[in-house]
N, C-alpha and C positions, 0 to 999 in steps of 0.2 A: 910315600908318592909314587904313584902307580907308571906303570912304563910299557912303552909301548913303540911299535919301529909302523913306518905306514910308506907305502912303494907310491912313486908318482908323483911327487909332492907340488908341482906346479901345477896340476891337473886341477878342472873345475871342483869336483867334488872332493878331492884330497886334499887340496887348499881351505878348503873349508874345516873338514873333518878336523883339518891339525890345529886351524883356529879354536875350533871347540873343545878340543883335547885340551891345549895350551890353558883355555879357561878356565877347566878344576885339573889345573896345575898339576897334566902328566909330565914326566921325560919323556922325550922324545925323540929317535931316529928316523930319518926319513928321507926316501932315495931318490937321487935327483942324477939327469943325464951330465947335464953340464959341470965344469967346475965350480967346489960351494963357493965360492971369491965373488962368482958371476954377478952381476948389478942384477939381473932377471933375478935373482934370488933376495933382492932386499927389501922387499913388503913382506915374507917370510918372518924373515930376520926382527924385520919393525914388531909384526906381532907378537914373535917369542917377546922381546925386550918388554914389552907393557904385559906382559900375563904374567900371571904364579906359576906359568911351566917353565919347561925349558925344552929347547930344540938342539938339535946336532945333524947337521945336513952331512949326506955322505954319497959321495957320486960313488955311482953304481951306472957306468957307461950301457951296456948291456944288461937286462935286466934276466936273459933268456935261456942264460947259464951259468949254472954254479959258480961261483968267483971267493976268492976271501974278502974283498968287499962287499958284497950281499951278506957275509957269514957273520962280518960285522956289525951291520947295521941289521940285524935281527939280534945281536948276541947280548944277552940284559933285558929284554923285552919279555912282558907277559901276555901282551898282547900284540897279535901281529894284524895289520889292514892291509890285503891287499887291493887295492884300488888300482895300480896302474894297468891299463890293457888300448892296444889301440881304438880310440874313435873315429876313424876314417872314412870315404864313401872311395875318396881316389887313388891310386896304385895297383899293386900287383896284389887279385886279391887272397890271392894262398900267401905270398911270401910276405906282403905286408901290413895283411889284418891276422890270419887265421892262424898260423904257426907263430907269429909273437904273441899272442895272447896264451892259446893253449901252453908253449914254450916257458911263457914268465909264467905261471900259473903252476906250472910245473915245478920251476927253479924255486919258487920261492917256498912252495910247501916242502919240499926238500932241503930245505936251508933249516926250514921251520924245527923241522924234524931230528936236527942237529941238536936244537936248543932244548931237545926234550930234558928236565919238565918244565924247565923255565916257563915256555912258553906254554898260559894254558887255555889259548884258544886263538884259532887263525878266523878271520872274518874275512871273506872274500865277496868285492863286487862283481857281480851277476847282473844278470837284466832281463828288463822284461821278453826279452826278443830269444831267451831262453826258454820262455812258456808259449807263443805262437808266433807266428810270420808273420811280415810286414803287414800284409793284407785279410789276416785272419781268413785263411782259406781254412785253417786245420778248425775244427766242431771241437770246445772246450769238453773237459769228462762229466763237466755236472754245467749248473745253467751260465754260471759267468767262469771266465779263466781265474785258476787260482793255481795256487804254489804246486799241486796235484799234475797240470799239466808240464808236459814239454814240447817246443816247437820240433817238431817230425818232419816239417813239409817244406823248412827254408832248402834251399839250393844253391849251389856255387854257378856262376860267378853273380849273379843277379844281388843274392842276398848273402852276402859275403860276413858282415858284421852279425847275421842274424846267426848263422853259423859258428862264426868265432866266439860265440857267447854260450852257445852250447855246450859245444867241444870243450870250452875252458873249463867251465863247471862241472859236465862229467869227468877231466880230467881231476878237479879239485874233490869229487865224491871218494873217484877210484882212489885216490892215495890217501883221501885221509883217512880208511881201510887198511890200506896196504901200510901206512906209514903210523898207524894208531893215532893219529890226531883231529884234535875237539875241530871241529869246524863249521863255522855257520857262512850262508849266502845271503846277501842280498840284493834282490832286485828291484833297481827303479825303472821308473819307465821314462817317458822324455823328460830330461831334466832341463827346468825352467828357476830364475833365481835369483838372488844377485851375488856378482861376483866382487872380490875384493882386489882385484890387481887388475890394470891397462895391460897387463904379463897377459891373459888369459881372452885379449880382444878376437885369436884367432878360431875357437873353437867353435864344433858347430851349434851348440845350444846359443853361444852367443851370437854369433853368423844370422841364424833366425829373427833374434828379438833385432837385430839390429834394421836388419833388413824392412823389419816392419815400421820402426821409429822413423827410415829415410826413405821409404816407401813414398810415391808424388801419388795424390789423389784419386789421380784416373787409371791407376794401375789395381788390377782385378787382383784380388786376396780369398781365397777359400780354401779348406781344409777342416779337419778337425784332427785334435791330440791329444792323446791322457798324459797327463803330466804330472810333475811332483815338486816339490821344493827342494830346493841341493840343501836348505839348512837342515830339511825333515830327512832327506837321504842321511848327513852325515851324522844326527841325532840318532839314525835309525842304528847306523854302524856302532855306536858307542853301546847303546842299547842293548845289542846283539853280542857284543866282550863282555861287557858288567855280568847279565844277567844270568846267572846259571843253568834257569830252567829253559835259555836261548835255546832252540833247537830247528834242524832243515832248514828251508828255504824261506826269506820275509818276502813279498811285494811291498813296494813301497809307492803309492800312486793313488791320487785323486781318482775316488771309485767313477768315475762320467769323464768321457772328454769332455773338450771345451773348444767352440766352432770360433773359425775366423772372427764372426762376427762378433763373438763375446772378447776377443784378445781386443779389438780396435772401440769396439762400446767402452770398455774399459780407460783402456789411455786416453780416449776423447775426454772422460771423465774426470780423471787425473790431470789431463794436459790441455784449459780450455784452448791455447792458441795452437794445438792441435786439431781442433774438431775441425775445421775446413781444410785442412792440409793433410791427413791420415784419410787412406782407402776404407771406404765401409765394407765390412769383411762381410762374407758374403754367412749365413747361416749353414746346419750340417746337419746331418743325422746323427745323432749321439750315440756312443757306446760305450761299454763298461768292463770294469775288471773287478775282481774280487779282493780289497787289501784289507782286510779286517783282523786277519792272523795276525800283522802285527803292534795294530791298535789293541787286542783284546791281551796278547800276548806278552806284548813287553811296552805297552802303555805310553805309543809313539802316539802324541796329537797334531795331524795336519794340517799344513797353516793355508788356511783358506784360500784358495787359487786367483781370485782377484789380487788378494796380497802379494804374491809369487809376480806375477804380473807388470805391478805398478811399482813392487823392491825395485825386480831386476831394470826396468824402464830409466830407473831414479838413478840405478849404480851405473847403468852406461851412460849416461848422460853427465853425471857427474865425473865421470874417470875421462870424459872427452870420447870414450870409443864408436859412441853413435854421436851425427852431429847433422839432425838434421834442420832444415834450411829454417823451419819453423821456429825450432826452439831458438837459433840465434836471432830469427825477428826480434821474439820476445822479450830478449835479451837486452836489446837495445833501447 
């Protein structure tokens, strides 16, 4: 039975990753900040009980510094998936976003180095935010942004999350060389797709789709987003760990952006009751990114983006996270 450690178990990506690893029969240790008997974690225990793998939750209240608890979480693991990192746009930009991301990455890699040679590889969740700035003011090295690009434009405090991903990933690569660790990084774009528990209701991605589903018909809705499916992000992490030839950085993203109009059209087609209730999203100029490396080298197959939108909406409605008036009326 293969073994792995996953940090930040209750996160959107980490929960899906744990689900997929358990489905493959992995023996998992996963870090959480709350007590391991918390009711908030029951959904993870339920997934483990119905799988062919096993899950041991380890309380690590603060990932930013080395601890016996963190060492215990990594002990016996062949693969370490460092997924935990602040995804927020409030609070102090440096103290609440940048420093926790960098310190957490350093602490996990230093703990992984203590477990050599048992640890074969560390997969670090970075972000396309480490590729380019929020508004793409930076020019790509080639025709499209790709793994060769680094975000050198984002500044504090306005793009603190972008800065955090750049600094945390650079720290990972520096420590990989210093500590002799085999590190691969996964760089998702804006993550959408189904959630697996109502405990994830407070996330940024969930809030984005919930806001659309509950929007009144007359509310303006515009913009464009380059997205990926949470299931693809999790699968990419596993491929990056298991495939010996995996190396360097891997962008996980749909190659082209989707507009507000695409999202609302997709939802209205899936839910006829929403056709008159949801706003008409605006069209937008498309943008693109080169995400071919993860598909060609690791064999990742991307979920069709319309499925991502539909499946996320279905999960939010089923779990009661989104409660639009049109859905309640259709159920009467």
